[in-house]
Residue, then its C-alpha position, 0 to 999 in steps of 0.5 A: x874957677x869955672x872952666x869953659x863950657x864945652x859940648x860933649x859930642x856923644x859919649x866923650x869930650x872929643x870924637x873923630x869929627x872934632x879931631x878932624x876939625x882940629x887938624x884942619x884948623x891947626x895943620x898950618x901951625x904944627x909940624x908933621x913930626x917924623x916916625x923913626x925906627x931902629x933895627x937895634x931897638x926892634x931886636x931888643x924888644x922883639x917887635x917892630x917899633x915906630x917912634x912918633x917924634x912929638x918931642x919935635x912938636x912945638x904947637x901942642x896947644x894950638x887947637x885950644x887957642x885957635x878955636x876961640x872966637x875973637x871976643x873970647x881970645x881978646x883977654x888972653x889965655x891962662x893955664x897951670x902946668x909944670x912944663x910942656x903944655x905951658x910952653x905950647x900954650x905960650x907959643x900958640x898965644x904968641x902966634x894968635x897975638x894974645x897974652x898967656x898967663x902961665x902958672x908954674x909950680x916952683x919945682x918945674x925944670x928950668x928949661x921948661x920955664x925958659x921955654x915959656x918965657x922965650x915964647x912970651x908967656x907971663x910966668x906966675x909961680x905957685x907951690x908944687x902941688x895941684x891945690x896951689x896951682x889951681x888957687x893961683x890960676x883962679x886968682x889970675x883968672x879973676x884979675x884978667x878975665x882970660x880964658x882958662x885952658x886946662x892942661x889936659x881936662x879939656x875937649x879942645x886939648x883932647x881934639x888937638x892931641x888926637x891929630x897925632x893919631x891921624x898922622x901916625x896911622x897914615x905914616x905907619x898904617x901897619x901899627x897894631x898897638x899904640x903905647x902912650x905916656x899917661x899923666x892927666x890923660x889928655x894925650x892918651x885920650x885924644x890919641x885913643x879916640x882917633x886911633x880907635x875910630x880909624x882902626x877899632x882893633x888897635x890896642x892902646x896901652x899907657x905907660x906910667x911911672x911907678x912913683x906916680x901910678x894913679x892911673x893904674x890904680x884908677x884903672x884897677x879900682x874902676x874910679x879916679x884915684x889921686x895920690x897924696x904925693x908923687x915921686x918920679x923923674x918924669x916931671x911931666x907925668x905927675x898929674x891926675x886924671x880928670x872927669x873928661x879923660x877918665x872915661x876914655x882911659x876907663x873904656x879905651x885903654x887896654x892896660x897901663x904898664x908901670x915902670x921904675x925910674x931906672x927903666x925910664x933913665x935906661x930908655x932915655x939913654x937908648x933914645x939919645x944913643x940909638x935914635x939920636x934924639x933928645x927925649x925927656x923922661x916923660x917922652x922915653x917912658x913908652x920905650x921903657x914900657x915896651x922893654x919892661x918885663x911886665x910887657x915882655x912876659x905878658x902873654x896878652x901882648x905876644x901878638x903886638x908886632x907893630x908898636x907905635x910909641x908916642x915920644x911926647x917931650x924933649x925938654x931935658x934940663x941940660x944944666x942938671x945933666x952936665x952937673x951930674x956928669x961932673x959928680 
């Protein structure tokens, strides 16, 4: 499947100009999410933490959809995704009044699939691996002629994600460090490009599950590493870096902190109990990283005093949670 050609502005697939353009394009379609704090979590971490609640956001793919001209949009959009991007694209397509064809792996959480259906997306199933996802998406693309919007390896997605930094650093300008979940790298790339443009001294740290640590391995090797399989509770963090996201991660992300699933679950519990917000494992990983020994005992980060944590998703399969409580 041919991906849509994009203009690479300068060195990367997005820049502060394209991010500001995205913000102007979608500001009426998205929620300016709140920034929460907690004295209890500050005490636990020994830092001041600022939580950007993107788990409240529904319009995550609006820039990609609304940047299409009418002719491009007329046949709809297509993507493959295990969850949050799938629902965001379905909603953006619904707002634009065009079809959305969403290829979803069979192991995706039920709650995320239901979100896609609720927003009117047409669900097409694939096997639970990237090759199957891409093959099924290619077949649907050939049948429909819809515009393919990659879940992360797309400049329009990077630009849309970068608007988070525009808001976050306006709401909490004292932030000196940003901690962002990493999977395919679309979120952290957009956030990093915008944040570094606003404050070149800001530190960008990625949070990644040890059971899906391809980004950490890539950073260490200096090239993209993919894994034969992933094993983590954080279903939204199982993708691998792409050729648009890897250069940003390579150049602008200072370090990648990997954490165990047990640490992610603990952080989820803290988000529920202390912040009083629903956070999925992928969204709680930033807090897990900041509380981890890897971060706490690393002298390189002792000067990180005001840490911004991007809370990226709030889709928890409650049926699974309730069933687990019964056991």
